[in-house]
PDB file of N, H, CA, C and O in Angstrom:
ATOM      1  N   MET A   1     133.587 -54.302  -2.527  1.00  0.00           N
ATOM      2  CA  MET A   1     132.819 -55.673  -1.063  1.00  0.00           C
ATOM      3  C   MET A   1     133.180 -56.882  -2.016  1.00  0.00           C
ATOM      4  O   MET A   1     133.111 -56.761  -3.240  1.00  0.00           O
ATOM      5  N   ARG A   2     133.533 -57.949  -1.450  1.00  0.00           N
ATOM      6  H   ARG A   2     133.589 -58.047  -0.456  1.00  0.00           H
ATOM      7  CA  ARG A   2     133.614 -59.147  -1.422  1.00  0.00           C
ATOM      8  C   ARG A   2     132.435 -59.939  -2.223  1.00  0.00           C
ATOM      9  O   ARG A   2     131.781 -59.086  -2.823  1.00  0.00           O
ATOM     10  N   LYS A   3     132.057 -60.883  -2.396  1.00  0.00           N
ATOM     11  H   LYS A   3     132.588 -61.576  -1.909  1.00  0.00           H
ATOM     12  CA  LYS A   3     131.143 -61.645  -2.438  1.00  0.00           C
ATOM     13  C   LYS A   3     130.950 -63.216  -1.795  1.00  0.00           C
ATOM     14  O   LYS A   3     131.221 -63.847  -2.816  1.00  0.00           O
ATOM     15  N   THR A   4     130.858 -63.543  -1.471  1.00  0.00           N
ATOM     16  H   THR A   4     130.638 -63.031  -0.641  1.00  0.00           H
ATOM     17  CA  THR A   4     131.353 -65.125  -0.979  1.00  0.00           C
ATOM     18  C   THR A   4     129.865 -65.942  -1.003  1.00  0.00           C
ATOM     19  O   THR A   4     128.705 -65.533  -0.954  1.00  0.00           O
ATOM     20  N   SER A   5     130.417 -67.190  -1.095  1.00  0.00           N
ATOM     21  H   SER A   5     131.359 -67.522  -1.135  1.00  0.00           H
ATOM     22  CA  SER A   5     129.300 -68.344  -1.199  1.00  0.00           C
ATOM     23  C   SER A   5     129.103 -69.391  -0.756  1.00  0.00           C
ATOM     24  O   SER A   5     130.165 -69.743  -0.241  1.00  0.00           O
ATOM     25  N   ALA A   6     128.292 -70.221  -0.619  1.00  0.00           N
ATOM     26  H   ALA A   6     127.429 -69.935  -1.037  1.00  0.00           H
ATOM     27  CA  ALA A   6     128.008 -71.400   0.223  1.00  0.00           C
ATOM     28  C   ALA A   6     127.507 -72.528  -0.406  1.00  0.00           C
ATOM     29  O   ALA A   6     126.477 -72.330  -1.050  1.00  0.00           O
ATOM     30  N   ARG A   7     127.957 -73.681  -0.400  1.00  0.00           N
ATOM     31  H   ARG A   7     128.795 -73.841   0.123  1.00  0.00           H
ATOM     32  CA  ARG A   7     127.261 -75.037  -0.742  1.00  0.00           C
ATOM     33  C   ARG A   7     127.172 -75.827   0.411  1.00  0.00           C
ATOM     34  O   ARG A   7     127.947 -76.040   1.344  1.00  0.00           O
ATOM     35  N   MET A   8     125.546 -76.381   0.001  1.00  0.00           N
ATOM     36  H   MET A   8     124.917 -76.208  -0.757  1.00  0.00           H
ATOM     37  CA  MET A   8     125.052 -77.223   1.041  1.00  0.00           C
ATOM     38  C   MET A   8     125.790 -78.723   0.313  1.00  0.00           C
ATOM     39  O   MET A   8     125.949 -79.026  -0.870  1.00  0.00           O
ATOM     40  N   ILE A   9     126.173 -79.536   1.726  1.00  0.00           N
ATOM     41  H   ILE A   9     126.044 -79.289   2.687  1.00  0.00           H
ATOM     42  CA  ILE A   9     126.945 -80.660   1.281  1.00  0.00           C
ATOM     43  C   ILE A   9     126.022 -81.980   1.326  1.00  0.00           C
ATOM     44  O   ILE A   9     126.010 -82.862   0.467  1.00  0.00           O
ATOM     45  N   GLU A  10     125.260 -81.934   2.491  1.00  0.00           N
ATOM     46  H   GLU A  10     125.270 -81.217   3.188  1.00  0.00           H
ATOM     47  CA  GLU A  10     124.731 -82.825   3.101  1.00  0.00           C
ATOM     48  C   GLU A  10     123.318 -82.269   4.087  1.00  0.00           C
ATOM     49  O   GLU A  10     123.148 -81.059   4.235  1.00  0.00           O
ATOM     50  N   THR A  11     122.682 -82.940   4.507  1.00  0.00           N
ATOM     51  H   THR A  11     122.820 -83.923   4.386  1.00  0.00           H
ATOM     52  CA  THR A  11     121.526 -82.903   5.525  1.00  0.00           C
ATOM     53  C   THR A  11     121.357 -84.151   6.365  1.00  0.00           C
ATOM     54  O   THR A  11     121.689 -85.320   6.169  1.00  0.00           O
ATOM     55  N   GLU A  12     120.722 -83.527   7.388  1.00  0.00           N
ATOM     56  H   GLU A  12     120.452 -82.577   7.548  1.00  0.00           H
ATOM     57  CA  GLU A  12     120.704 -84.712   8.264  1.00  0.00           C
ATOM     58  C   GLU A  12     119.426 -84.440   9.321  1.00  0.00           C
ATOM     59  O   GLU A  12     119.515 -83.463  10.064  1.00  0.00           O
ATOM     60  N   ASN A  13     118.493 -85.115   9.376  1.00  0.00           N
ATOM     61  H   ASN A  13     118.421 -85.909   8.773  1.00  0.00           H
ATOM     62  CA  ASN A  13     117.092 -85.309   9.911  1.00  0.00           C
ATOM     63  C   ASN A  13     116.333 -84.449   9.328  1.00  0.00           C
ATOM     64  O   ASN A  13     115.752 -83.442   9.734  1.00  0.00           O
ATOM     65  N   GLU A  14     116.424 -85.091   8.078  1.00  0.00           N
ATOM     66  H   GLU A  14     116.896 -85.909   7.749  1.00  0.00           H
ATOM     67  CA  GLU A  14     115.046 -84.238   6.827  1.00  0.00           C
ATOM     68  C   GLU A  14     113.408 -84.635   7.770  1.00  0.00           C
ATOM     69  O   GLU A  14     112.949 -85.686   8.220  1.00  0.00           O
ATOM     70  N   VAL A  15     112.884 -83.118   7.748  1.00  0.00           N
ATOM     71  H   VAL A  15     113.257 -82.265   7.384  1.00  0.00           H
ATOM     72  CA  VAL A  15     111.553 -83.340   7.883  1.00  0.00           C
ATOM     73  C   VAL A  15     110.483 -82.873   6.493  1.00  0.00           C
ATOM     74  O   VAL A  15     110.687 -82.174   5.500  1.00  0.00           O
ATOM     75  N   GLN A  16     109.638 -83.410   6.844  1.00  0.00           N
ATOM     76  H   GLN A  16     109.472 -83.978   7.650  1.00  0.00           H
ATOM     77  CA  GLN A  16     108.793 -83.012   5.436  1.00  0.00           C
ATOM     78  C   GLN A  16     108.190 -81.730   5.993  1.00  0.00           C
ATOM     79  O   GLN A  16     108.222 -81.733   7.224  1.00  0.00           O
ATOM     80  N   ILE A  17     107.699 -80.733   5.511  1.00  0.00           N
ATOM     81  H   ILE A  17     107.673 -80.730   4.512  1.00  0.00           H
ATOM     82  CA  ILE A  17     106.684 -79.788   5.991  1.00  0.00           C
ATOM     83  C   ILE A  17     105.398 -79.959   5.466  1.00  0.00           C
ATOM     84  O   ILE A  17     105.380 -80.412   4.321  1.00  0.00           O
ATOM     85  N   ASP A  18     104.491 -79.760   5.904  1.00  0.00           N
ATOM     86  H   ASP A  18     104.506 -79.392   6.834  1.00  0.00           H
ATOM     87  CA  ASP A  18     103.192 -79.465   5.502  1.00  0.00           C
ATOM     88  C   ASP A  18     102.392 -78.643   5.952  1.00  0.00           C
ATOM     89  O   ASP A  18     102.845 -78.384   7.067  1.00  0.00           O
ATOM     90  N   LYS A  19     101.173 -77.857   5.752  1.00  0.00           N
ATOM     91  H   LYS A  19     100.805 -78.067   4.847  1.00  0.00           H
ATOM     92  CA  LYS A  19     100.765 -77.056   6.012  1.00  0.00           C
ATOM     93  C   LYS A  19      99.792 -77.250   7.800  1.00  0.00           C
ATOM     94  O   LYS A  19      99.519 -76.477   8.718  1.00  0.00           O
ATOM     95  N   VAL A  20      99.574 -78.631   7.531  1.00  0.00           N
ATOM     96  H   VAL A  20      99.796 -79.260   6.786  1.00  0.00           H
ATOM     97  CA  VAL A  20      98.798 -79.053   8.783  1.00  0.00           C
ATOM     98  C   VAL A  20      99.865 -79.306   9.720  1.00  0.00           C
ATOM     99  O   VAL A  20      99.839 -78.530  10.675  1.00  0.00           O
ATOM    100  N   ALA A  21     100.818 -80.177   9.738  1.00  0.00           N
ATOM    101  H   ALA A  21     100.840 -80.807   8.962  1.00  0.00           H
ATOM    102  CA  ALA A  21     101.576 -80.193  10.521  1.00  0.00           C
ATOM    103  C   ALA A  21     102.367 -78.695  11.180  1.00  0.00           C
ATOM    104  O   ALA A  21     102.417 -78.289  12.342  1.00  0.00           O
ATOM    105  N   HIS A  22     102.772 -78.276  10.260  1.00  0.00           N
ATOM    106  H   HIS A  22     102.731 -78.606   9.317  1.00  0.00           H
ATOM    107  CA  HIS A  22     103.811 -77.473  10.508  1.00  0.00           C
ATOM    108  C   HIS A  22     103.165 -75.967  10.124  1.00  0.00           C
ATOM    109  O   HIS A  22     103.947 -75.157   9.626  1.00  0.00           O
ATOM    110  N   GLY A  23     101.726 -75.550  10.343  1.00  0.00           N
ATOM    111  H   GLY A  23     101.091 -76.208  10.747  1.00  0.00           H
ATOM    112  CA  GLY A  23     101.710 -74.457   9.290  1.00  0.00           C
ATOM    113  C   GLY A  23     102.017 -72.878  10.082  1.00  0.00           C
ATOM    114  O   GLY A  23     101.972 -71.762   9.565  1.00  0.00           O
ATOM    115  N   ASP A  24     102.265 -73.170  11.183  1.00  0.00           N
ATOM    116  H   ASP A  24     102.302 -74.077  11.603  1.00  0.00           H
ATOM    117  CA  ASP A  24     102.774 -71.799  11.918  1.00  0.00           C
ATOM    118  C   ASP A  24     104.172 -71.445  11.251  1.00  0.00           C
ATOM    119  O   ASP A  24     104.508 -70.412  10.673  1.00  0.00           O
ATOM    120  N   PHE A  25     104.785 -72.442  11.467  1.00  0.00           N
ATOM    121  H   PHE A  25     104.512 -73.282  11.936  1.00  0.00           H
ATOM    122  CA  PHE A  25     106.346 -72.234  10.603  1.00  0.00           C
ATOM    123  C   PHE A  25     106.150 -71.850   9.387  1.00  0.00           C
ATOM    124  O   PHE A  25     106.456 -70.721   9.001  1.00  0.00           O
ATOM    125  N   LEU A  26     105.521 -72.909   8.512  1.00  0.00           N
ATOM    126  H   LEU A  26     105.273 -73.825   8.826  1.00  0.00           H
ATOM    127  CA  LEU A  26     105.795 -72.525   7.060  1.00  0.00           C
ATOM    128  C   LEU A  26     105.275 -71.219   6.795  1.00  0.00           C
ATOM    129  O   LEU A  26     105.928 -70.419   6.125  1.00  0.00           O
ATOM    130  N   PHE A  27     103.914 -70.878   7.368  1.00  0.00           N
ATOM    131  H   PHE A  27     103.383 -71.528   7.913  1.00  0.00           H
ATOM    132  CA  PHE A  27     103.075 -69.417   7.359  1.00  0.00           C
ATOM    133  C   PHE A  27     104.186 -68.417   7.479  1.00  0.00           C
ATOM    134  O   PHE A  27     104.445 -67.759   6.472  1.00  0.00           O
ATOM    135  N   LEU A  28     105.211 -68.116   9.095  1.00  0.00           N
ATOM    136  H   LEU A  28     105.001 -68.651   9.913  1.00  0.00           H
ATOM    137  CA  LEU A  28     106.284 -67.260   9.051  1.00  0.00           C
ATOM    138  C   LEU A  28     107.607 -67.565   7.985  1.00  0.00           C
ATOM    139  O   LEU A  28     108.340 -66.734   7.450  1.00  0.00           O
ATOM    140  N   PHE A  29     107.624 -68.511   7.918  1.00  0.00           N
ATOM    141  H   PHE A  29     107.028 -69.186   8.353  1.00  0.00           H
ATOM    142  CA  PHE A  29     108.747 -68.393   6.664  1.00  0.00           C
ATOM    143  C   PHE A  29     108.558 -67.875   5.561  1.00  0.00           C
ATOM    144  O   PHE A  29     109.203 -66.947   5.074  1.00  0.00           O
ATOM    145  N   GLN A  30     107.701 -68.416   5.120  1.00  0.00           N
ATOM    146  H   GLN A  30     107.177 -69.170   5.516  1.00  0.00           H
ATOM    147  CA  GLN A  30     107.018 -67.578   4.022  1.00  0.00           C
ATOM    148  C   GLN A  30     106.931 -65.766   3.927  1.00  0.00           C
ATOM    149  O   GLN A  30     107.292 -64.949   3.080  1.00  0.00           O
ATOM    150  N   LYS A  31     106.332 -65.681   5.117  1.00  0.00           N
ATOM    151  H   LYS A  31     106.039 -66.344   5.805  1.00  0.00           H
ATOM    152  CA  LYS A  31     105.892 -64.092   5.096  1.00  0.00           C
ATOM    153  C   LYS A  31     107.551 -63.424   5.435  1.00  0.00           C
ATOM    154  O   LYS A  31     107.807 -62.306   4.988  1.00  0.00           O
ATOM    155  N   GLY A  32     108.395 -64.029   6.072  1.00  0.00           N
ATOM    156  H   GLY A  32     108.186 -64.938   6.435  1.00  0.00           H
ATOM    157  CA  GLY A  32     109.823 -63.799   6.237  1.00  0.00           C
ATOM    158  C   GLY A  32     110.366 -63.211   5.143  1.00  0.00           C
ATOM    159  O   GLY A  32     110.838 -62.074   5.117  1.00  0.00           O
ATOM    160  N   VAL A  33     110.290 -64.153   4.031  1.00  0.00           N
ATOM    161  H   VAL A  33     109.907 -65.076   4.052  1.00  0.00           H
ATOM    162  CA  VAL A  33     110.724 -64.444   2.892  1.00  0.00           C
ATOM    163  C   VAL A  33     110.380 -63.039   1.832  1.00  0.00           C
ATOM    164  O   VAL A  33     111.108 -62.448   1.034  1.00  0.00           O
ATOM    165  N   LEU A  34     109.197 -62.864   2.161  1.00  0.00           N
ATOM    166  H   LEU A  34     108.606 -63.344   2.810  1.00  0.00           H
ATOM    167  CA  LEU A  34     108.263 -61.614   1.260  1.00  0.00           C
ATOM    168  C   LEU A  34     109.048 -60.180   1.831  1.00  0.00           C
ATOM    169  O   LEU A  34     109.523 -59.237   1.199  1.00  0.00           O
ATOM    170  N   ILE A  35     108.946 -60.510   3.649  1.00  0.00           N
ATOM    171  H   ILE A  35     108.560 -61.276   4.163  1.00  0.00           H
ATOM    172  CA  ILE A  35     109.441 -58.855   3.935  1.00  0.00           C
ATOM    173  C   ILE A  35     110.847 -58.861   3.411  1.00  0.00           C
ATOM    174  O   ILE A  35     111.315 -57.793   3.018  1.00  0.00           O
ATOM    175  N   SER A  36     111.787 -60.290   3.352  1.00  0.00           N
ATOM    176  H   SER A  36     111.407 -61.158   3.671  1.00  0.00           H
ATOM    177  CA  SER A  36     112.847 -59.815   2.862  1.00  0.00           C
ATOM    178  C   SER A  36     113.650 -59.345   1.049  1.00  0.00           C
ATOM    179  O   SER A  36     114.694 -58.976   0.511  1.00  0.00           O
ATOM    180  N   LEU A  37     112.029 -59.767   0.742  1.00  0.00           N
ATOM    181  H   LEU A  37     111.181 -60.067   1.178  1.00  0.00           H
ATOM    182  CA  LEU A  37     112.231 -59.213  -0.745  1.00  0.00           C
ATOM    183  C   LEU A  37     111.977 -57.783  -0.740  1.00  0.00           C
ATOM    184  O   LEU A  37     112.643 -56.939  -1.341  1.00  0.00           O
ATOM    185  N   ASN A  38     111.046 -57.600  -0.075  1.00  0.00           N
ATOM    186  H   ASN A  38     110.505 -58.285   0.412  1.00  0.00           H
ATOM    187  CA  ASN A  38     111.097 -55.737   0.008  1.00  0.00           C
ATOM    188  C   ASN A  38     112.310 -55.443   0.514  1.00  0.00           C
ATOM    189  O   ASN A  38     113.071 -54.711  -0.119  1.00  0.00           O
ATOM    190  N   LYS A  39     112.566 -55.835   1.411  1.00  0.00           N
ATOM    191  H   LYS A  39     111.947 -56.429   1.926  1.00  0.00           H
ATOM    192  CA  LYS A  39     113.359 -54.940   2.147  1.00  0.00           C
ATOM    193  C   LYS A  39     115.041 -54.592   1.058  1.00  0.00           C
ATOM    194  O   LYS A  39     116.035 -53.874   1.167  1.00  0.00           O
ATOM    195  N   GLN A  40     114.567 -55.487   0.194  1.00  0.00           N
ATOM    196  H   GLN A  40     113.759 -56.070   0.106  1.00  0.00           H
ATOM    197  CA  GLN A  40     116.138 -55.634  -0.741  1.00  0.00           C
ATOM    198  C   GLN A  40     115.295 -54.825  -2.014  1.00  0.00           C
ATOM    199  O   GLN A  40     115.852 -54.553  -3.078  1.00  0.00           O
ATOM    200  N   GLY A  41     114.122 -54.551  -1.773  1.00  0.00           N
ATOM    201  H   GLY A  41     113.669 -54.772  -0.909  1.00  0.00           H
ATOM    202  CA  GLY A  41     113.687 -53.240  -3.073  1.00  0.00           C
ATOM    203  C   GLY A  41     113.235 -54.642  -4.271  1.00  0.00           C
ATOM    204  O   GLY A  41     112.730 -54.371  -5.360  1.00  0.00           O
ATOM    205  N   ILE A  42     113.408 -55.534  -4.005  1.00  0.00           N
ATOM    206  H   ILE A  42     113.818 -55.753  -3.120  1.00  0.00           H
ATOM    207  CA  ILE A  42     112.422 -56.768  -4.936  1.00  0.00           C
ATOM    208  C   ILE A  42     110.911 -56.578  -5.140  1.00  0.00           C
ATOM    209  O   ILE A  42     110.480 -56.209  -6.232  1.00  0.00           O
ATOM    210  N   LEU A  43     110.106 -56.826  -4.099  1.00  0.00           N
ATOM    211  H   LEU A  43     110.456 -57.125  -3.211  1.00  0.00           H
ATOM    212  CA  LEU A  43     109.161 -56.150  -4.284  1.00  0.00           C
ATOM    213  C   LEU A  43     108.347 -54.851  -3.586  1.00  0.00           C
ATOM    214  O   LEU A  43     108.292 -54.886  -2.357  1.00  0.00           O
ATOM    215  N   ASN A  44     107.923 -54.087  -4.036  1.00  0.00           N
ATOM    216  H   ASN A  44     107.968 -54.058  -5.035  1.00  0.00           H
ATOM    217  CA  ASN A  44     107.550 -52.752  -3.121  1.00  0.00           C
ATOM    218  C   ASN A  44     106.495 -53.160  -1.993  1.00  0.00           C
ATOM    219  O   ASN A  44     105.949 -54.210  -1.655  1.00  0.00           O
ATOM    220  N   ASN A  45     106.467 -51.695  -1.531  1.00  0.00           N
ATOM    221  H   ASN A  45     106.911 -50.842  -1.806  1.00  0.00           H
ATOM    222  CA  ASN A  45     105.530 -52.050  -0.477  1.00  0.00           C
ATOM    223  C   ASN A  45     104.067 -52.412  -0.462  1.00  0.00           C
ATOM    224  O   ASN A  45     103.553 -52.583   0.643  1.00  0.00           O
ATOM    225  N   GLU A  46     103.443 -52.531  -1.382  1.00  0.00           N
ATOM    226  H   GLU A  46     103.861 -52.392  -2.279  1.00  0.00           H
ATOM    227  CA  GLU A  46     102.214 -52.664  -2.096  1.00  0.00           C
ATOM    228  C   GLU A  46     102.226 -53.840  -2.927  1.00  0.00           C
ATOM    229  O   GLU A  46     101.084 -54.155  -3.258  1.00  0.00           O
ATOM    230  N   GLN A  47     103.134 -54.604  -3.382  1.00  0.00           N
ATOM    231  H   GLN A  47     104.063 -54.348  -3.113  1.00  0.00           H
ATOM    232  CA  GLN A  47     103.353 -55.705  -3.388  1.00  0.00           C
ATOM    233  C   GLN A  47     103.194 -56.798  -2.126  1.00  0.00           C
ATOM    234  O   GLN A  47     102.371 -57.676  -1.868  1.00  0.00           O
ATOM    235  N   CYS A  48     104.239 -56.362  -1.560  1.00  0.00           N
ATOM    236  H   CYS A  48     104.908 -55.649  -1.769  1.00  0.00           H
ATOM    237  CA  CYS A  48     104.680 -57.249  -0.218  1.00  0.00           C
ATOM    238  C   CYS A  48     103.208 -56.802   0.519  1.00  0.00           C
ATOM    239  O   CYS A  48     103.158 -57.697   1.362  1.00  0.00           O
ATOM    240  N   LEU A  49     102.516 -56.346   0.644  1.00  0.00           N
ATOM    241  H   LEU A  49     102.556 -55.619  -0.042  1.00  0.00           H
ATOM    242  CA  LEU A  49     101.497 -56.048   1.587  1.00  0.00           C
ATOM    243  C   LEU A  49     100.560 -57.250   0.616  1.00  0.00           C
ATOM    244  O   LEU A  49     100.452 -58.389   1.069  1.00  0.00           O
ATOM    245  N   LEU A  50     100.168 -57.031  -0.198  1.00  0.00           N
ATOM    246  H   LEU A  50     100.256 -56.105  -0.566  1.00  0.00           H
ATOM    247  CA  LEU A  50      99.102 -58.030  -1.264  1.00  0.00           C
ATOM    248  C   LEU A  50      99.425 -59.303  -1.164  1.00  0.00           C
ATOM    249  O   LEU A  50      98.460 -60.066  -1.118  1.00  0.00           O
ATOM    250  N   CYS A  51     100.649 -59.856  -1.108  1.00  0.00           N
ATOM    251  H   CYS A  51     101.433 -59.237  -1.146  1.00  0.00           H
ATOM    252  CA  CYS A  51     101.344 -60.943  -1.179  1.00  0.00           C
ATOM    253  C   CYS A  51     101.107 -61.883   0.124  1.00  0.00           C
ATOM    254  O   CYS A  51     100.895 -63.091   0.221  1.00  0.00           O
ATOM    255  N   VAL A  52     101.242 -60.727   1.198  1.00  0.00           N
ATOM    256  H   VAL A  52     101.414 -59.745   1.119  1.00  0.00           H
ATOM    257  CA  VAL A  52     101.342 -61.307   2.495  1.00  0.00           C
ATOM    258  C   VAL A  52      99.699 -61.200   3.047  1.00  0.00           C
ATOM    259  O   VAL A  52      99.442 -61.776   4.104  1.00  0.00           O
ATOM    260  N   GLU A  53      98.840 -60.625   2.488  1.00  0.00           N
ATOM    261  H   GLU A  53      99.049 -60.157   1.629  1.00  0.00           H
ATOM    262  CA  GLU A  53      97.243 -60.894   2.724  1.00  0.00           C
ATOM    263  C   GLU A  53      96.856 -62.025   1.349  1.00  0.00           C
ATOM    264  O   GLU A  53      95.685 -61.853   1.008  1.00  0.00           O
ATOM    265  N   LYS A  54      97.197 -62.546   0.947  1.00  0.00           N
ATOM    266  H   LYS A  54      98.148 -62.685   1.223  1.00  0.00           H
ATOM    267  CA  LYS A  54      96.946 -63.822   0.189  1.00  0.00           C
ATOM    268  C   LYS A  54      97.819 -65.184   1.112  1.00  0.00           C
ATOM    269  O   LYS A  54      97.340 -66.308   1.263  1.00  0.00           O
ATOM    270  N   LEU A  55      99.038 -64.772   1.588  1.00  0.00           N
ATOM    271  H   LEU A  55      99.427 -63.859   1.466  1.00  0.00           H
ATOM    272  CA  LEU A  55      99.042 -65.836   2.449  1.00  0.00           C
ATOM    273  C   LEU A  55      98.202 -66.191   3.287  1.00  0.00           C
ATOM    274  O   LEU A  55      97.620 -67.275   3.279  1.00  0.00           O
ATOM    275  N   GLU A  56      98.070 -65.351   4.048  1.00  0.00           N
ATOM    276  H   GLU A  56      98.543 -64.470   4.054  1.00  0.00           H
ATOM    277  CA  GLU A  56      97.340 -64.719   5.097  1.00  0.00           C
ATOM    278  C   GLU A  56      96.056 -65.796   5.249  1.00  0.00           C
ATOM    279  O   GLU A  56      95.685 -66.582   6.121  1.00  0.00           O
ATOM    280  N   LYS A  57      95.595 -65.405   3.945  1.00  0.00           N
ATOM    281  H   LYS A  57      95.896 -64.767   3.236  1.00  0.00           H
ATOM    282  CA  LYS A  57      94.025 -66.065   3.288  1.00  0.00           C
ATOM    283  C   LYS A  57      94.410 -67.903   3.290  1.00  0.00           C
ATOM    284  O   LYS A  57      93.492 -68.722   3.232  1.00  0.00           O
ATOM    285  N   GLN A  58      95.380 -68.183   3.338  1.00  0.00           N
ATOM    286  H   GLN A  58      96.126 -67.519   3.385  1.00  0.00           H
ATOM    287  CA  GLN A  58      95.883 -69.533   3.018  1.00  0.00           C
ATOM    288  C   GLN A  58      95.893 -70.275   4.236  1.00  0.00           C
ATOM    289  O   GLN A  58      95.525 -71.447   4.327  1.00  0.00           O
ATOM    290  N   TYR A  59      96.360 -69.506   5.255  1.00  0.00           N
ATOM    291  H   TYR A  59      96.658 -68.555   5.182  1.00  0.00           H
ATOM    292  CA  TYR A  59      96.608 -70.041   6.537  1.00  0.00           C
ATOM    293  C   TYR A  59      95.774 -69.654   7.935  1.00  0.00           C
ATOM    294  O   TYR A  59      95.936 -70.355   8.934  1.00  0.00           O
ATOM    295  N   ILE A  60      95.057 -68.735   7.950  1.00  0.00           N
ATOM    296  H   ILE A  60      94.926 -68.166   7.138  1.00  0.00           H
ATOM    297  CA  ILE A  60      94.258 -68.050   8.666  1.00  0.00           C
ATOM    298  C   ILE A  60      92.892 -68.329   8.150  1.00  0.00           C
ATOM    299  O   ILE A  60      92.446 -67.631   7.239  1.00  0.00           O
ATOM    300  N   LYS A  61      92.414 -68.995   8.502  1.00  0.00           N
ATOM    301  H   LYS A  61      92.777 -69.562   9.242  1.00  0.00           H
ATOM    302  CA  LYS A  61      90.866 -69.415   8.649  1.00  0.00           C
ATOM    303  C   LYS A  61      89.811 -68.964   9.568  1.00  0.00           C
ATOM    304  O   LYS A  61      88.678 -69.440   9.488  1.00  0.00           O
TER     305      LYS A  61
END
């Protein structure tokens, strides 16, 4: 299998993301990263669930 790589050259319309203005997006993005790490075998199911629970406590009040 051939490995490929990518390099970012520049960005446009850069937006500062914070919990107040973009909380839903930030929560779902971080949860998606955790699920991806789980699917790759980097986190096991228990670790993933624990991290998602802690993440939910940060955003869902």
